[in-house]
Each structure stands twice: as C-alpha cells, then as structure tokens.
C-alpha positions as MATLAB code, in Angstrom:
seq = 'MTIPVPHSRFLSVPRSVALTFGIVLGHWLCMRLAHGDAVLRANLNDAFTFALSLGVSGGLFYVSYHFRHVRHIQIAWMLLGAGVSLVAIGAVIYVMLDAQGTIPFPSISDGF';
ca = [
      44.632  -48.130   -9.467;
      47.437  -46.095  -10.921;
      48.824  -46.762  -14.333;
      52.527  -46.169  -14.826;
      53.045  -43.670  -17.621;
      56.324  -44.179  -19.425;
      58.297  -41.019  -20.002;
      59.812  -40.260  -23.372;
      62.130  -37.442  -24.271;
      60.577  -37.300  -27.771;
      56.918  -36.951  -26.749;
      56.006  -33.540  -25.377;
      53.210  -30.998  -25.651;
      55.428  -28.148  -26.956;
      56.804  -30.374  -29.703;
      53.301  -31.496  -30.657;
      52.095  -27.891  -30.823;
      55.121  -26.887  -32.899;
      54.578  -29.804  -35.285;
      50.888  -28.945  -35.652;
      51.709  -25.302  -36.314;
      54.312  -26.333  -38.910;
      51.863  -28.609  -40.715;
      49.164  -25.926  -40.801;
      51.659  -23.315  -41.993;
      53.007  -25.671  -44.675;
      49.506  -26.450  -45.909;
      48.588  -22.756  -45.988;
      51.796  -21.929  -47.884;
      51.182  -24.664  -50.469;
      47.607  -23.459  -50.982;
      48.802  -19.864  -51.465;
      51.458  -20.928  -53.989;
      48.918  -22.979  -55.973;
      46.351  -20.171  -55.875;
      45.490  -20.176  -59.575;
      45.434  -23.922  -60.255;
      42.361  -25.673  -58.845;
      43.523  -29.160  -59.871;
      46.883  -28.732  -58.155;
      45.154  -27.461  -55.003;
      42.877  -30.512  -54.956;
      45.823  -32.871  -55.415;
      47.764  -31.121  -52.643;
      44.795  -31.401  -50.285;
      44.512  -35.116  -51.059;
      48.238  -35.594  -50.444;
      48.056  -33.736  -47.122;
      45.124  -35.907  -46.023;
      47.112  -39.048  -46.762;
      50.299  -37.751  -45.135;
      48.515  -36.654  -41.966;
      46.600  -39.927  -41.660;
      49.807  -41.884  -42.089;
      51.665  -39.726  -39.561;
      48.897  -39.949  -36.977;
      48.629  -43.718  -37.320;
      52.379  -44.023  -36.855;
      52.179  -41.847  -33.763;
      49.356  -43.927  -32.309;
      51.319  -47.138  -32.817;
      54.339  -45.443  -31.216;
      52.278  -44.561  -28.133;
      50.918  -48.111  -27.984;
      54.513  -49.362  -27.958;
      55.236  -47.188  -24.926;
      52.325  -48.824  -23.081;
      53.525  -52.358  -23.852;
      53.575  -53.232  -20.141;
      49.897  -52.294  -19.623;
      48.098  -54.646  -21.975;
      44.573  -53.142  -22.040;
      45.874  -49.629  -22.716;
      48.216  -50.895  -25.418;
      45.315  -52.644  -27.157;
      43.245  -49.443  -27.054;
      46.014  -47.399  -28.675;
      46.597  -50.130  -31.260;
      42.906  -50.162  -32.196;
      42.960  -46.392  -32.636;
      46.072  -46.734  -34.801;
      44.421  -49.445  -36.892;
      41.341  -47.269  -37.422;
      43.389  -44.299  -38.588;
      45.437  -46.635  -40.799;
      42.223  -47.608  -42.569;
      41.542  -43.909  -43.130;
      45.029  -43.591  -44.656;
      44.335  -46.535  -46.979;
      41.052  -44.917  -48.033;
      42.865  -41.624  -48.666;
      45.434  -43.333  -50.885;
      42.752  -45.082  -52.906;
      40.874  -41.785  -53.270;
      44.047  -39.999  -54.445;
      44.628  -42.670  -57.087;
      41.035  -42.550  -58.288;
      41.032  -38.752  -58.315;
      44.295  -38.639  -60.296;
      42.709  -40.866  -62.950;
      39.616  -38.688  -63.009;
      37.258  -41.577  -62.282;
      35.547  -41.196  -58.933;
      32.395  -43.302  -58.815;
      30.070  -42.840  -55.892;
      30.271  -44.872  -53.750;
      33.847  -45.886  -54.450;
      36.012  -48.445  -52.713;
      37.723  -45.640  -50.759;
      34.406  -44.813  -49.064;
      34.454  -48.250  -47.449;
      37.656  -47.458  -45.590;
];
C-alpha cells in the first residue's frame, strides 16, 4: 500500500535545517549577551522552551493538515501535535511560576 505524500513548497529539509541553525544561533547569542545575569539567562531559557514547543506543535498540526486525505496518518500527526501542545502549556505555567519566584515541587506544570 502506498500513501500519497502531498508536496508543499514551504516544507523542505534545507529550510528546516536553516531554521534549526537560526534558532540555535539565536539562543547562543542571547545566552552570550546575558552572560553576567543568571536570572535573565533562566528567563530566556524558559521563553525559548515555550517558543519552541509552540512552534513545533504548530508545525505538527500543519503536517496533519497536509495528510487530511489519509485519515489514520492525520490522526497520528494530530496526536503528536496535541502532546507537544501540552508541553507548551506546561512551559507557560512554569514560566509564570518561575517569574513569581514560587515553584513548588511538584507543581501544576509538572502534570503537563
């Protein structure tokens, strides 16, 4: 059984590699600029975790949309997107708790 793979002019391996390289370079640059401030570095790391989780979940839902004609593959991509979305929700809750300075263990963000 062959599964038709929809082609998209936006999805490509070179673009994915370039985006990954840009994210890593941006994170490295932010960490170098905030070298002396440990609190700012922690907040930037938390923000990057949230932004990456949100971006990945959006990408997974985008791929599931492209497989809308193959139902079982679309459901698989949607479940992956939902799982990463829960990670993004947990990251946002952790950022809010960390900004307030109250991080109990276990916190509600650990559940996500």
